[in-house]
N, C-alpha and C positions, 0 to 999 in steps of 0.2 A: 422511543426516545430519539430526538433529532440531534445530530452532531454538526458542529461547525467545521466540517472537513470537506474540501472540494476534490481531493485526490481520489482517483479510482484506478483499479487494476481490473481489466476485463479478462477473466480466466478463459474465455472462449478465444482470445487472441494468444495463440501459442506458436512458437517457432521450433522447428526441429534442430537438434544439435547435429550439425552437418559433419563435424569431425570428432565424433564421440569416441572417447577412449574407454577402456574397460573400467567399470565402476562409476562412470559419470552418468548424469541424467540424460534421457533421450529427448527431452523438450524443455524449453524455457518460456517464461511469460515476459514479453518485452514491455518496457515502460519508458517514457520520456520524463526526465527529472529536470525541473526548471529551478535554478538557484535564485538567490536574492538579487542577482544582477541580470536576471532574465536570460542567462546562458543555459542552453539545453545540453543535456547529456543523455545518452541511451544507456539503459541498464537492463540486465536480464536476471530474473528471479527464478529459482527452482520451486517446485511444489513444496518441498520441505521448508524453504525459507518463508514462503507465504503461510504455511501451516503454523510455523513458529511465531510469526508476527500476529496471526489471529489469536493464538494462545496467549501471547504477551498482552494483547489488548483485553482479553477476558480476565487475566490475572490482575490487571492494572486499570480498571475502568475509570478511576479518578484522573488518569492522565489523558483521557480523550477529551478534546475541546468540546464543550457543550455549547449548543446554539442558544444564545441568550436573546429572547424576544423582548420587545419593547416593554410589555407588561411585567415580565419577569425581572427586568432591570429596575423597575420602579419599586419592587417589593423585596429586593435583595438586601 
């Protein structure tokens, strides 16, 4: 199935938690978030946050934007 989502997180892009405290993760996955005004913010996700987001998408597939092709739009 094809989805109309352009955002991507590359799990091979990880950064070390340089000032790690006991109980915190040792690495993060960095992303750039661009808001509606084209302003950019940097965010850091943990492996657990990514795992939870994947599980949320699996539980709620109806909420993932589907790519509507020209032909599909004619017969909807």
